[in-house]
N, C-alpha and C positions, 0 to 999 in steps of 0.2 A: 624788898619783897619776898620775888623769885631770886635765889641765888642760880647757879653750874651745876651746886651740891644739890640742890633739891630734887625728887622726883617728884612726877605721876605716878598715881595706886586707882584703878577705876575698884567701885562694890556694889554689888548689888543691895539691897536689901528687900528682903521679903517681909509683907504683915499680913496675917489671918488672923481670923473677926466670926467671933457666927453673929455677929449685926455687924449692916453696912454705917462704914465709918461719913464725918465728911472732911474735909478739906484738909483740913484743923487738926486732925487726929491722926493724915498720916503725913504732915511733914517730914521734911528728913536734914539734922543739920548738924554741921561741924566747924567745931571751937569761935560756935558758938550765932555761926551763922547760915540763913535756908538756901538749904544747897538747889532741894527738888522737892515735889509733893507725889506720893507715890498715884500711882494711877491705875484704876481698876486690873484683873487680872483674871476675871472670870471667878467661879467655883469650883471648887469641890470639897463633896462626903456636908455638902452645908454650908460652909462655908467659906464668907467673902475673903479674896485673897487680890493683894496691891504689892507693884512693887514701881522699886524705884533702881536709879542706875548712876550712881553720884561720883565724878572725880575727884581729887581732895589729894591738897600737896605733899602734904607729908605720909607715910603706910602707918608711923604707928597713931593720927590722929584722929581723938576721939568721933564715932558719929551715932548721933543720940536719932531717936523719932520721936516722935507728940502722942503716939502709941495709948491707947487706956492700958492700962495695968496687964485687963485679962486677953487680951491681942496676945498674939506668937507672933516674935517678930526677929527675924531672921538676917545677918546684918553677914556675907560675904568676905 
């Protein structure tokens, strides 16, 4: 599973939504596995902000959220 050639990397996931999201709508996944659930990070200009940090094994691994299509998602 983990070899000497693998390196881990950390990604920050930010979700912005005009409506409150429940935990099922804030899940962060990679390789089909739940890594974290974004936590509330306050409000900005009326939007609810959520944030999560995840560590993945491969830098090019796809990171997904269960956020609704109308929510804004940023992954860095």
